[in-house]
N, C-alpha and C positions, 0 to 999 in steps of 0.2 A: 533456499532461494539461491540461484546461482548468480554471479555477476551480471550476466546478459539479462536475465530477468529482472534483477533490480534496476538496470539501465532503462529497460523497456517500461517497468513501472513509472520511471520518473519523468519518462517522454511522454507519457500518456496524457492528452489535454482532458481534465476531469472537470464536469459540473457538479459541484458538490451541493447535496440538499441538506435537512437538518440532520443533525447529529455527524456531519462530517461525511456521510455516506452518498454515494454517487446516485443520481436518480436517472434511471432509464428515460425517463420522459424529459428531464433537462437535457439529457445528452441529446436526445432526438431533436428537442428544439434547436440546440446549438448547431447540429447536424444540418437542420433545414436553412438556417440562417447563414451557414458558411457554405452551404450546398455542397455537403460530402457526397461521395458515391456510396452505393449500397455496402460495397467492399470495405470502405474506410470506417462507416458506421460500426458495421459488424467488427472490423479488427480493434477499434476503438472499445467497443462495449465489451468484447471478449476479454482484452487486455485488463480492462478496468476490474472486471469480475475476478480474473485470476489473480491480480495484484491484491485485491480486498481478501480473496481466500488465503493467500499466503500469508499475509499479515495478519489475519485473523487466527490462523492456525498456530503461527507462532506465539501469539499471545496465550493460546490456550493450553500449548506445552510449558509456557512458563507458569501459568496459573496451577497446572497438574503437578509441578515439581514441588509446589507448595515452599517455594524459598522465602525467607523472612524479609527480603528486601531486594527490590531489582536495583541492580548497580551496574555502571558503565565504566569502561576503563578511565574516563576522564575524572570519575568520582573516586578512583582508587587512590590511596595513600601511599605511595612508593616509599616516602621517608621513614613511614612506620614498620614497613616489612623488613625483617630480619636478614633477609636473603640478600 
């Protein structure tokens, strides 16, 4: 995922349904309430789908790697490292 796509995902106004997934129906309702143009609705809907796919694909690659635990840099103990 590129920096531009991360920024785009962060700027997408989402309408989350059950399980944190964005519902096209909920997004459609929001578009009607806020009177979005068809182009704006399509842009948000497709951006939301692309962001969800990118996120899901990353999770799939992590799971396929069969790492014992998922760690972040914040969790790394630099004091323990001998380097």
